[in-house]
N, C-alpha and C positions, 0 to 999 in steps of 0.2 A: 269590351276589349276588341271585338271584331271590327268595330268602327275605327279604332285607332290603327289597326293593321291596314284597313282599306284606305284610310287617309294617307298613310305612308306610301301605299301603292300608287295612289293618285298623284302624290307629290313626285314620285319617281317618273311616272308617265308624263307629268307636266313638264319635267325638265327636258323631255325629248322633242316635242313638237309644239308649235304655237297653238294648234287646235286643241291639243291635250291640255296645255297651260290654261287656255281660256275656259275649257270645260271644268278643270279642277278649281279655278278661281270662282266660277259661277256656283259650283257645289258648295264651296266654303262660305260664300256670301249668303246663300240660301240657308244652309245649315247653321251658320253662326251669326246670322242677322248682321252681317257686315263686320264681324269680329276679325281682328288682325292677329296673325300668329305672334306669340311673344318673341321678343328679341333674344338672341342667343347670348349666353354668358360669355365673358371674355375668355374663360378657360375653354369652353366648347369651341368658340370661334378660332382660338389658337390651335387647338387639336385638329380641327377641320382643315385649317390652312396648312398645317404640317403634313397631314395625310394627302391633301391635294398636291402639294409640292412633290412629295415622294412618288405619287402616282404619275405625275407629269414627267418627272425625271426618269423613272423606270420605263415608261412608254417611249420616251425620247431615245433612251439607250437601245431599246428593242427595235425601234425604227431604223437606227443606224445598222444594227446587225442584219435586219431584214433586207435593207437596201444593198448590202454588200454580199449577199448570198449569191453564189454562182452555181445555180442548179437549173438544168433545162426543164425540170418538171415542177418548178416552183408554183406555177398557177394551178396545179392539180393537188397541191399539198393542203390538207385540211388545217394544219397549224398556220400556214401562211395566210389562208383565207380568214381565219379567226383573228390573226394579227392585224390584217387590213381593217377588219370590222372594228377592232379595238382602237386603232389609230383614228378612224373616222369619228367614233364616239367620243374619244378623249379630245379631239380637235373641237368638236361641237361643245363639249363641256367647258373647255378652255375659253372659247368665244363667249359663252354665257357668263362665265365668271368675270371676264373683262368688261362685259356690258353692265353687270351688276355692281362692279367695283367703281366707286366714284373716283374721278381723276382729281388729284390734289391741285389746289389753287396755286398759281405761280406766286413766288414770294414778292412781297411789296418792296419797292425800292426804298432804301434807307435815305432819310434826308441828309443832305451834305452839311457838314459842320463848317460853316464859313464865318 
């Protein structure tokens, strides 16, 4: 069981930096003799997508509120500092999701009926 927990921790770390990603991949390859993680079920993928969309929307809304605060001590506020950290992390996560999501192929032109 402790191996499962540490694997999850490695996966979380791997999503943060390229070095951590490479390290986690190397550990998986050595430990699993090149085994690849199983594909997610459609239900899990849909749930993950829904949660990611909700997280991105709420972070976006928070960023609007943050950007319109008129407080001279905003840079000293711990909540504001944590908000900025969250924005940076979610931005990085969003970029990773975009990189991992295949772009759809353009539609093929229909032959003309002449």
